[in-house]
C-alpha positions in Angstrom: 86.7 171.2 146.5 83.5 169.9 145.0 82.4 166.8 146.7 80.6 164.1 144.7 77.0 163.3 145.7 78.0 159.6 145.3 79.4 158.3 148.6 83.0 157.1 148.5 83.1 153.3 148.5 86.8 152.6 148.5 87.8 149.1 149.8 90.7 148.0 152.0 92.0 146.1 148.9 92.0 149.2 146.8 93.8 151.1 149.6 96.4 148.4 149.9 97.0 148.6 146.1 97.3 152.4 146.4 99.8 152.1 149.2 101.9 149.7 147.1 101.9 152.2 144.3 103.0 155.0 146.6 105.7 152.9 148.1 107.0 152.0 144.6 107.4 155.7 143.6 108.1 157.3 147.0 111.0 159.7 147.0 111.3 159.7 143.2 111.3 163.0 141.4 108.2 163.5 139.4 106.3 160.7 141.1 103.0 162.6 141.7 101.6 162.1 138.1 102.3 158.3 137.9 100.9 157.9 141.5 97.7 159.8 140.6 97.3 157.9 137.3 97.6 154.6 139.0 95.3 155.7 141.8 92.7 156.6 139.2 93.1 153.2 137.6 92.5 151.6 141.0 89.5 153.7 142.0 88.1 154.9 138.7 88.5 158.5 139.9 90.3 160.6 142.4 88.0 161.6 145.2 89.2 163.7 148.2 89.7 160.6 150.3 92.2 159.2 147.7 94.0 162.5 147.4 94.3 162.6 151.2 96.0 159.2 151.3 98.4 160.3 148.6 99.2 163.5 150.5 99.6 161.7 153.8 101.9 159.0 152.4 104.1 161.3 150.2 104.1 164.5 152.2 102.9 166.4 149.1 100.4 169.1 150.2 96.8 168.2 149.3 96.5 171.6 147.6 99.2 170.6 145.1 97.5 167.2 144.5 94.1 168.9 144.0 95.7 171.5 141.6 97.1 168.7 139.5 93.8 166.8 139.6 91.9 169.8 138.4 94.4 171.0 135.8 94.7 167.8 133.8 91.7 166.6 131.9 92.7 163.0 132.3 91.8 163.1 136.0 88.3 163.0 137.3 87.2 163.8 140.8 83.8 162.3 140.3 83.0 158.7 139.7 81.8 157.6 136.3 78.4 156.1 136.0 77.7 152.7 134.5 76.4 154.6 131.5 78.2 157.7 130.3 75.9 160.2 128.6 77.7 162.8 126.4 76.1 165.7 124.8 78.0 167.4 122.0 78.2 171.2 122.2 80.3 171.6 119.1 79.3 174.4 116.8 77.0 172.4 114.5 75.3 170.7 117.4 75.0 173.8 119.4 73.5 175.8 116.5 70.9 173.0 116.0 69.7 173.0 119.6 72.1 170.9 121.7 71.8 173.3 124.5 68.2 172.4 125.0 69.0 168.7 124.7 71.6 169.2 127.5 69.1 171.0 129.7 66.7 168.1 129.3 69.3 165.5 130.1 70.3 167.5 133.2 66.7 167.8 134.3 65.9 164.1 133.8 69.1 162.9 135.5 69.3 165.6 138.1 73.0 166.1 137.5 75.3 168.5 135.7 78.4 168.2 133.5 81.0 166.0 135.2 78.6 164.6 137.8 77.2 161.1 138.4 73.7 160.1 139.6 73.6 159.1 143.2 72.8 155.5 142.2 75.9 155.4 140.0 73.9 154.5 136.9 74.6 157.6 134.8 77.3 160.3 134.5 77.1 163.3 132.2 79.8 164.8 130.1 79.7 167.8 127.8 81.9 167.3 124.8 83.1 169.2 121.8 82.6 167.9 118.3 82.3 164.1 118.0 82.7 164.3 114.2 79.0 163.5 113.5 78.0 167.1 112.4 75.6 165.8 109.8 73.6 164.2 112.6 73.6 167.3 114.8 72.6 167.6 117.5 74.2 164.5 118.9 73.9 162.6 122.2 76.0 159.5 123.0 74.9 157.0 125.7 77.3 154.2 126.5 78.9 154.5 123.1 75.6 154.5 121.2 75.2 157.6 119.0 71.8 159.3 118.8 71.6 161.9 116.1 69.0 164.6 115.2 68.3 164.9 119.0 65.4 166.8 120.4 64.6 167.4 124.1 61.4 165.3 123.8 63.5 162.2 122.8 65.8 162.3 125.8 63.6 160.5 128.3 62.9 157.6 125.9 66.5 157.1 125.1 67.6 157.2 128.7 64.9 154.6 129.6 66.6 152.1 127.3 69.5 152.0 129.9 67.4 151.7 133.0 
């Protein structure tokens, strides 16, 4: 299991909410998915520590919980940063140099796809076709779309969110 570089900062209040959710579903057939969905709503992601609580309280093996968390795209095991940076690697963007843009973002932030910076400011996601092919390559930061991206523009754009 890949452990996030961002320390887990769950609170007692969050844990109490999670325990309430588990109690609400405990013993029901098919309860794992709703428990995991509500746990992610509480914490923002599903780190090992949260999966362990779910396992301990429900008796469901942690391996099964981890399998569900990694199978379904709706679940994240890494926290999301304050600013989500997405680089499109759809065909049009890729052909026009999005791979180099992604490399520059990774170098500047020091993280890879699906990871979050240790300060919690940025997280990085690779995506497929955002529907702005005429602007290829495209990078999105906190919902702001940046088209015709080049690696030399990355640092200046990220600096706007510091």
